[in-house]
N, C-alpha and C positions, 0 to 999 in steps of 0.2 A: 535353195540350191537347185538349179535346173538338172534335168536328167543327163545332160551332156557333160556336166562338171564331174571331175573325178576327185577323190580324196584318198588319203592314206590314214589308216588307223593301226595302232599297235598297242599291245598290252604287255607291260614290262614284267617279266619274271626272271629270276636268276639265270635260268638256262638260256636266255636270249642274249646274254652278253658274251663278247669274245675279246681276246687280248687285243689291246691297242699297242701297236709297235711303232717305235721311232727308231729307224735303222734296225739294229739287232737287239734293242732293249725294250722290254715291255714297260709301258707307262700307263698303268690302269687298264680299265676295260671299257668297251664301247657297245652300245646298242644302237644300230643304225635305223633311223626312220626312213631316210632316203639318201641317195647318192647323186641324183639328177633332178633338175627341175622339169616343168611341163614341156619345155623346148628341147629336152634331152641334154642340156648343158650341165657340167659338173656343179652341183650344189649339194653339200653334205649337211645332214641334220641328224640329231639323235641325242642320246644321253651318254654321258661319260662319267665314270667314277674312278676314284683312286685313293688308296691309303697313303699316309705320309711318306713322302720321298722327294727327291730333287732331280730335275732333268732339264736339258736344253730343249728349246722348242722354237722353231721358226714358223710364224703364222703363214700357212699355205694359201690363204685367201683372206678376204675381210671376214673376221670371225665375230659373231654376235654371241654373247654368253649371258645366260641367266643362272645365277648360282642358286641351287636348290638346297644344298647342305654343305657345312664345313667351311674351311678357310684356306686361302691360297695367297701366296706372295708372288707377284710377277715382277722380275727385274729386267728391264730392257737394256739393250746394248747402248742406247742413247743416255743411260743413267737415270731413267725414271723408274720409280717403284710404285706398284699398285697392290694394295691389300684388298682382296675380294672376300666377302662374307655372305652368308645366306641372305637372299633377297636382292643382292646387287645385280644390276644389268649393265653391261659394258660392251663396247665394240673396239676391236683392234684391227689396224690396217694390214693388208697383205704385205709380207716380207719383213715384218718386225722380228728381229732376233731377240730371244728372251731366255731367262732361266726361271723355271717354275719350282717353287718350294711349297709342297702341300703340307700344311701344318696340322690339319685334322681331317678325318675322313671327308672327302670332297665329292660332290655330285653336281653336275651342271647339265642344262639343256643348251645345245649350241646349234648354230647355223653357220656354215662356211660357204661363202659365195665368192665369185670373181677369182676362181682358182686358175 
């Protein structure tokens, strides 16, 4: 890595998480790694965790997910169902409307681009 290149590093501890809100409802907690890319455009990345619950979610951008722990069922408005478990890696396109059902304590690393 040259001296001109920049990087971000984060150490995850419980105190670094904040509530993740969808409208007026809390849906888990998030730890932000970043909210912009090197060009200053909106690109969100971080860790998200949630205990079992169910909520509506519209993907705000192309979302890349790596499941670190737990299980999640995503049901899309198009009628497709996706069960995600530890180790799975998946991408969903911007604008997909879905219902998320967290079936066991869930944690993911995510990147949301094209917001």
